C-alpha positions as CSV (number, residue, x, y, z in Angstrom):
1,M,-5.6,2.3,-27.7
2,G,-8.9,1.3,-26.1
3,Q,-10.2,2.5,-22.8
4,I,-10.1,0.0,-19.9
5,E,-11.1,0.0,-16.3
6,L,-8.6,-0.5,-13.5
7,I,-9.3,-1.1,-9.8
8,A,-6.8,0.0,-7.1
9,T,-7.5,-2.2,-4.1
10,T,-6.9,-0.9,-0.5
11,T,-7.0,-2.1,3.1
12,F,-9.9,-0.8,5.1
13,G,-9.7,2.9,6.0
14,L,-7.2,3.9,3.2
15,E,-9.6,4.4,0.4
16,A,-9.5,8.2,0.7
17,V,-5.7,8.2,0.7
18,V,-5.5,6.1,-2.5
19,R,-8.2,8.1,-4.2
20,R,-6.1,11.3,-3.5
21,E,-3.0,9.6,-5.0
22,L,-5.0,8.7,-8.1
23,E,-6.3,12.3,-8.4
24,D,-2.8,13.6,-8.0
25,L,-1.7,11.4,-10.9
26,G,-4.4,13.0,-13.0
27,Y,-7.2,10.4,-13.0
28,K,-10.8,11.5,-12.9
29,D,-14.3,9.9,-12.7
30,L,-13.2,7.8,-9.7
31,V,-15.7,5.4,-8.1
32,T,-14.8,4.7,-4.4
33,E,-16.2,1.6,-2.6
34,N,-15.1,-0.3,0.4
35,G,-11.6,-1.5,-0.3
36,K,-11.3,-0.3,-3.9
37,I,-11.3,2.6,-6.3
38,T,-12.3,2.0,-9.9
39,F,-11.2,4.3,-12.6
40,K,-11.0,4.6,-16.4
41,A,-7.5,4.3,-18.0
42,T,-5.6,2.8,-21.0
43,E,-2.9,0.1,-21.3
44,R,-0.3,2.9,-20.9
45,D,-1.6,3.7,-17.5
46,I,-1.0,0.2,-16.1
47,P,2.8,0.8,-15.6
48,I,2.2,4.3,-14.3
49,V,-0.2,3.4,-11.5
50,N,1.8,0.3,-10.5
51,L,4.9,2.4,-10.2
52,W,3.4,5.3,-8.4
53,L,0.7,4.2,-6.0
54,R,2.1,4.2,-2.5
55,S,-0.8,3.0,-0.3
56,A,-2.8,0.7,-2.6
57,D,-2.5,-3.1,-2.3
58,R,-2.8,-4.0,-6.0
59,V,-3.9,-2.8,-9.4
60,L,-6.5,-5.0,-11.0
61,L,-7.7,-5.0,-14.6
62,K,-11.5,-5.1,-14.5
63,M,-12.8,-7.5,-17.2
64,G,-16.5,-7.1,-16.3
65,D,-19.2,-7.4,-13.7
66,F,-22.7,-8.9,-13.8
67,R,-25.3,-10.5,-11.6
68,A,-24.9,-14.3,-11.1
69,T,-27.1,-16.4,-8.9
70,T,-26.5,-19.8,-10.7
71,F,-23.3,-21.5,-11.9
72,E,-24.7,-21.5,-15.4
73,E,-25.0,-17.7,-15.3
74,L,-21.5,-17.4,-14.0
75,F,-20.2,-19.7,-16.7
76,E,-21.9,-18.1,-19.7
77,K,-21.3,-14.5,-18.6
78,T,-17.7,-15.1,-17.8
79,K,-17.2,-16.8,-21.2
80,S,-18.6,-13.7,-22.9
81,L,-15.8,-11.5,-21.6
82,P,-12.7,-10.7,-23.8
83,W,-10.2,-13.0,-22.1
84,D,-8.6,-13.8,-25.4
85,E,-7.7,-10.1,-25.9
86,W,-5.4,-10.3,-22.8
87,I,-4.3,-13.9,-22.1
88,T,-1.8,-15.3,-24.5
89,E,-2.1,-18.7,-26.1
90,D,0.7,-20.0,-23.8
91,G,-0.5,-17.9,-20.8
92,E,-0.4,-19.5,-17.4
93,F,-3.5,-18.5,-15.5
94,T,-4.9,-19.3,-12.1
95,V,-8.3,-18.3,-10.6
96,E,-8.7,-17.0,-7.1
97,G,-12.1,-16.2,-5.5
98,K,-14.1,-14.7,-2.7
99,S,-17.8,-14.6,-1.9
100,V,-19.7,-12.4,0.5
101,N,-23.5,-12.5,1.0
102,S,-24.0,-14.3,-2.4
103,K,-26.0,-17.4,-3.4
104,L,-22.8,-18.7,-5.0
105,Y,-21.1,-19.1,-1.7
106,S,-18.8,-22.0,-2.7
107,I,-15.5,-20.3,-3.6
108,S,-13.8,-23.5,-5.0
109,D,-16.8,-24.2,-7.3
110,S,-16.9,-20.6,-8.5
111,Q,-13.2,-20.7,-9.2
112,A,-13.6,-24.0,-11.2
113,I,-16.5,-22.6,-13.2
114,V,-14.5,-19.4,-14.1
115,K,-11.5,-21.4,-15.1
116,K,-13.6,-23.6,-17.4
117,A,-15.3,-20.6,-18.9
118,V,-12.0,-18.9,-19.7
119,V,-10.6,-22.0,-21.2
120,E,-13.7,-22.4,-23.5
121,K,-13.2,-18.7,-24.6
122,M,-9.6,-19.4,-25.4
123,K,-10.5,-22.5,-27.4
124,T,-12.7,-20.4,-29.7
125,R,-9.8,-18.0,-30.3
126,Y,-6.9,-20.3,-30.8
127,N,-8.8,-23.4,-32.1
128,R,-7.2,-25.9,-29.8
129,D,-8.3,-28.1,-27.0
130,W,-5.2,-28.0,-24.7
131,F,-3.0,-25.1,-23.5
132,E,0.6,-25.5,-22.3
133,E,0.4,-22.6,-19.9
134,T,4.2,-22.0,-20.0
135,G,4.1,-18.3,-20.8
136,P,3.2,-15.0,-18.9
137,K,1.3,-15.3,-15.7
138,F,-2.3,-14.1,-15.3
139,T,-4.1,-14.2,-12.0
140,I,-7.8,-14.0,-12.4
141,E,-10.1,-13.2,-9.4
142,V,-13.8,-13.8,-9.2
143,S,-15.3,-11.6,-6.5
144,L,-18.9,-12.3,-5.5
145,L,-20.6,-9.6,-3.4
146,K,-24.4,-9.7,-3.0
147,D,-24.8,-11.8,-6.1
148,I,-22.7,-9.4,-8.3
149,A,-19.7,-11.1,-9.8
150,T,-16.7,-8.9,-10.6
151,L,-14.0,-10.5,-12.8
152,T,-10.5,-9.1,-12.8
153,I,-6.9,-9.9,-13.7
154,D,-4.1,-8.8,-11.3
155,T,-1.6,-6.5,-13.1
156,S,0.7,-6.2,-10.1
157,G,1.8,-9.7,-9.2
158,P,3.3,-9.5,-5.6
159,G,1.4,-6.9,-3.6
160,L,2.5,-3.3,-4.1
161,H,3.9,-3.2,-0.5
162,K,6.8,-5.3,-1.9
163,R,9.1,-2.3,-2.8
164,G,12.2,-4.4,-3.0
165,Y,14.3,-2.7,-0.2
166,R,13.4,-4.9,2.7
167,S,16.0,-7.6,2.8
168,H,15.6,-8.2,6.5
169,S,12.8,-7.4,8.9
170,V,12.0,-7.3,12.6
171,E,9.2,-8.8,14.6
172,A,5.8,-7.4,13.6
173,P,7.0,-5.1,10.8
174,L,4.7,-2.3,9.5
175,K,3.5,-2.8,5.9
176,E,5.1,-0.3,3.5
177,T,1.7,0.7,2.1
178,L,0.4,1.5,5.5
179,A,3.5,3.4,6.5
180,A,3.2,5.5,3.3
181,A,-0.5,6.2,4.2
182,L,0.4,7.3,7.7
183,I,2.8,9.9,6.3
184,Q,0.3,11.1,3.7
185,L,-2.3,11.5,6.5
186,S,0.1,13.8,8.4
187,Y,1.1,17.4,8.0
188,W,4.7,16.4,7.2
189,N,6.4,17.7,4.1
190,R,9.9,17.5,2.7
191,D,11.0,20.7,4.3
192,R,10.1,19.7,7.9
193,L,11.9,17.5,10.4
194,L,10.5,14.0,10.7
195,L,11.2,11.7,13.6
196,D,10.2,8.1,14.2
197,P,11.4,7.1,17.7
198,F,10.2,3.4,17.3
199,C,11.5,2.9,13.8
200,G,12.0,-0.9,13.9
201,S,13.2,-2.0,10.4
202,G,12.9,1.6,9.2
203,T,9.7,1.4,7.2
204,I,8.2,4.8,8.2
205,P,11.4,6.9,7.7
206,I,12.2,5.1,4.4
207,E,8.7,5.6,3.0
208,A,9.0,9.3,4.1
209,A,12.3,9.7,2.3
210,M,10.8,8.2,-0.8
211,I,7.9,10.7,-0.6
212,G,10.4,13.5,0.1
213,K,12.5,12.6,-2.9
214,N,9.4,12.0,-5.0
215,M,10.7,8.5,-5.7
216,A,8.1,6.2,-7.3
217,P,7.7,3.3,-4.8
218,G,7.7,0.6,-7.5
219,L,10.8,1.8,-9.3
220,N,13.0,-1.1,-8.0
221,R,10.7,-4.1,-8.7
222,N,8.9,-5.9,-11.4
223,F,5.2,-6.5,-12.1
224,A,3.2,-9.4,-13.5
225,S,1.9,-7.3,-16.5
226,E,5.4,-6.5,-17.7
227,E,5.2,-9.9,-19.5
228,W,1.9,-9.2,-21.1
229,P,2.2,-8.5,-24.8
230,R,-0.7,-6.0,-24.7
231,V,1.1,-3.8,-22.2
232,K,4.0,-2.9,-24.5
233,K,7.6,-2.8,-23.3
234,E,7.9,0.8,-24.4
235,Y,5.1,1.8,-21.9
236,W,7.1,0.4,-19.0
237,H,10.3,2.0,-20.3
238,D,8.7,5.4,-20.6
239,A,7.0,5.2,-17.2
240,R,10.3,4.2,-15.5
241,R,12.3,6.9,-17.3
242,N,9.7,9.6,-16.4
243,A,9.7,8.4,-12.8
244,W,13.5,8.7,-12.6
245,D,13.4,12.2,-14.2
246,M,10.8,13.4,-11.7
247,M,12.9,12.4,-8.6
248,Y,14.3,15.2,-6.4
249,K,17.8,13.8,-6.4
250,D,19.5,16.7,-4.7
251,H,16.9,17.7,-2.1
252,K,18.3,17.5,1.5
253,L,15.9,15.8,3.9
254,R,15.8,16.0,7.7
255,I,14.6,12.5,8.8
256,L,15.6,11.0,12.2
257,A,15.0,7.4,13.1
258,S,15.7,5.8,16.4
259,D,14.9,2.6,18.3
260,I,16.0,1.0,21.6
261,D,16.9,-2.2,19.7
262,K,20.4,-2.0,18.2
263,N,19.7,-5.0,15.9
264,A,16.6,-3.2,14.5
265,I,18.7,-0.2,13.7
266,E,21.2,-2.3,11.8
267,V,18.4,-3.8,9.8
268,A,16.9,-0.4,9.1
269,K,20.2,1.0,7.9
270,E,20.6,-2.0,5.5
271,N,17.1,-1.5,4.2
272,A,17.7,2.2,3.6
273,Y,21.0,1.3,1.8
274,N,19.2,-1.1,-0.4
275,I,17.1,1.7,-1.9
276,G,19.8,4.3,-1.9
277,L,18.4,6.5,0.9
278,E,21.0,5.9,3.6
279,E,22.3,9.5,3.3
280,D,18.8,10.9,3.8
281,I,18.0,9.3,7.2
282,S,19.9,9.6,10.4
283,F,19.6,6.3,12.4
284,T,20.5,6.1,16.1
285,T,20.0,3.5,18.9
286,K,18.1,5.4,21.5
287,D,15.3,5.0,24.1
288,V,12.4,7.3,23.5
289,R,12.9,8.5,27.1
290,D,16.3,9.9,26.1
291,L,14.8,12.0,23.3
292,K,16.2,15.5,22.9
293,L,15.2,17.6,20.0
294,K,16.4,21.1,19.1
295,D,14.3,21.8,16.0
296,N,10.9,23.4,16.3
297,Y,7.8,22.6,14.2
298,G,8.8,19.0,13.6
299,V,6.6,16.0,13.0
300,I,6.7,12.7,14.9
301,I,5.1,9.6,13.2
302,C,5.5,6.3,15.0
303,N,4.2,2.8,15.5
304,P,5.1,2.0,19.1
305,P,4.8,-1.5,20.7
306,Y,1.1,-2.6,21.3
307,G,1.5,-5.1,24.1
308,E,-0.7,-7.7,22.5
309,R,1.0,-10.5,24.4
310,I,0.2,-11.3,28.0
311,G,2.8,-9.8,30.3
312,E,3.7,-7.0,28.0
313,K,0.6,-4.8,28.6
314,R,1.8,-3.3,31.9
315,E,5.2,-2.3,30.4
316,V,3.6,-0.9,27.2
317,N,1.1,1.1,29.3
318,R,4.0,2.6,31.2
319,L,5.6,3.5,27.9
320,Y,2.5,5.3,26.7
321,R,2.4,7.4,29.9
322,D,6.1,8.3,29.5
323,M,5.5,9.2,25.9
324,G,2.8,11.6,27.0
325,E,5.2,13.3,29.4
326,I,8.0,13.5,26.9
327,F,5.9,14.6,23.9
328,K,4.0,17.3,25.8
329,R,7.2,19.3,25.9
330,L,7.3,19.4,22.1
331,D,4.5,22.0,21.9
332,T,5.3,23.0,18.3
333,Y,5.3,19.5,17.0
334,S,2.5,17.5,15.2
335,I,2.5,14.0,16.6
336,Y,0.9,10.9,15.0
337,I,0.8,7.6,16.9
338,L,-0.6,4.2,15.6
339,T,-1.6,1.7,18.3
340,S,-4.2,-1.0,19.0
341,E,-4.6,0.2,22.7
342,E,-8.1,1.4,23.0
343,D,-7.3,3.3,26.3
344,F,-4.3,5.1,24.6
345,E,-5.6,8.7,25.1
346,N,-6.1,8.2,28.9
347,L,-2.6,6.6,29.2
348,Y,-1.0,9.3,27.0
349,G,-2.8,12.0,29.0
350,K,-4.3,13.9,26.1
351,K,-7.3,13.5,23.7
352,A,-6.3,13.4,20.0
353,D,-7.4,16.1,17.6
354,R,-8.4,13.3,15.3
355,K,-8.6,9.5,15.5
356,R,-8.8,7.3,12.4
357,K,-9.6,3.6,12.4
358,L,-7.2,1.5,10.4
359,Y,-5.9,-2.1,10.2
360,N,-2.3,-3.1,10.7
361,G,-2.4,-6.6,9.1
362,R,-5.3,-8.2,11.0
363,I,-5.0,-6.0,14.0
364,K,-7.6,-3.2,14.4
365,V,-5.7,0.0,15.3
366,D,-6.3,3.7,15.7
367,Y,-4.2,6.5,14.3
368,Y,-4.1,9.2,16.9
369,Q,-3.4,12.6,15.4
370,Y,-2.2,15.6,17.5
371,Y,-1.8,18.8,15.5
372,G,0.8,21.4,16.4
373,P,0.8,25.0,15.2
374,R,1.7,25.9,11.6
375,P,5.4,26.7,11.1
376,P,6.0,30.4,10.5
377,R,6.5,31.4,6.9
378,R,10.2,31.7,5.9
379,S,9.9,35.4,5.3
380,E,8.9,35.8,9.0
């Protein structure tokens, strides 16, 4: 089994989270750049990383990279790559592209050149002039950055945030990959209470329950590379069986999820049910202002309304002030709040211990982190 290079792509600000996930899975010699982590692997690792990465967007197979300032260079160097070792004779392949600060700035022309080069390579392998493209799907990407072309094939298919449990959603849902990252950036662990008082369709509590149960996030979905002959069926079978065996099926979690919107709570319950976590999360319809907690040393992680629309801002600002008054009573809690409001700390009434810049979709947001004291050891 030969060595290959894989790329885990990320949204801005989550590179360190995804790198840590890869390190926890045992991968070394990681190269971190903006929006991606490149690492050495084998074909057997393609199922493993697709199943287990919680905060990455996709897993790409790196075919090669090279300098290209002319279309002739792009064609010849693309043609020299081993496409025929991966793409089947009947493979259906499309080419996507992006270009930043490169002489080859026309994305459509670059896509067309790459498509032509791959077809020419396939012709030499299969000795035919026309391909039916009725078989497995291969999505190729040509990424041009400062005249360096990186050619990849997407192993994931639909983005890794598509876990398979969200049958319904609410307005402005939080992406599953970002929710998982928020939890991993917190001090929460499976033995502590977790509360999300603005749970919406339940993404944060569901992702937390998956982490608490050590449930592989991709266990209930399929991936593009499952149809590739080179990634053997036994690799997928072994990876899924191992993921199932590693789950903490009997561990009791304390996760509370509430929202003022009754319909949102019904959607959240259904989403939790879809992935078999309905017994691990307690859902209630409740205004955050009515919050009453008995446990000490809990963790709050939430994505409250932002007030992006005209007319909502005043109401949201009042909410943030009320949150500051309510949460300051929880002096043993660690509290994490995601919002686009740049004046949040003043409204909340307290400067965060740490603030991290992230993106929720296309909205620039900050993750405000307020650290509580460490829980006492059990022997104490």
